N, C-alpha and C positions, 0 to 999 in steps of 0.2 A: 272504471277501466279494468281490464282483465290482467291478471298476473301471469305472464308467460314463463316466469321462472328464469333459470339460467340457461345459457346456450350450451347445447350438448357437444358442440365442437370445441369451444375455447373457455367456457365457464363464465363468461361475462354476463351481466344481467340484461335480459331482453327488454326492448322498449317497444311500446305499441306505436305503429305507424300505418299509414294507408299506402299501399304499394301497387304497382302494375305487375300482374302475373301473366306469364305467357305459357301457352300449351300448344303442342302439335297434335292435331286430331285429324286422322285420315289424310295426312299430307298437307294440311292447311294450318297456318299459324293463327292462333286466336289469342288476343290480348284482353285481359279483364282489368279494368281500372278500379281504383279506390277499394282495394281488398284490404280489410283490417288484418294485420299480421303482427307477430312479434318479430322484431328485427334486432340482430346483434350489432351494437355499435362498433365492436372490435373486428369481427370477421365477415359481417354481412349475411350470415345465415338467417333464413326466414322460416317461420312456422305459422300455421293457421290453426284455429280451433276446429274441432270436429264439425260443428254446425256450419262453419264457414266453408269447409271442404265439401260438405254435402250441397251447399248452395252453389258453389262453383261447378260441381258435377251437373247439377240441374241446368245451370246457365249454358254450359258447353253442350249439353244434350238437347237443348231447345232449338231445333233447326229453324223454326219460325222466327225466333228472336235473332238468330244469327243472320238470316237473310235481310233483316231490317237494320242491322248494326252498321254504323259507319265503317269505312275501311281506310287503310293507309298503305302507302308504298314503303317497302323495306328493302334497302340495298342487300345484295347477296354477293359475298366475296369468297372466292375459293382459297382455302388455306395453302400457304406456301412457306417453307422454312426460311427461304431467303426473301427479304423484302427489299425491293429496289428503292 
């Protein structure tokens, strides 16, 4: 297991977990599942190792793989200060 150290936001010890990471690329939302990351149990900050970041960049840049990926519907809600 990798030692992610302490959270740079709140100082709590990071814990290794597998997370979903979302990215906006050319106006499209892409979600990558099962990303190994250090997650702060206190504030929720997430970090990934450099090699994981490079792998994510390669996945996002692989248009052939993106075309074959399953898709999901996501609700879109416009922000409003007053909620009825």
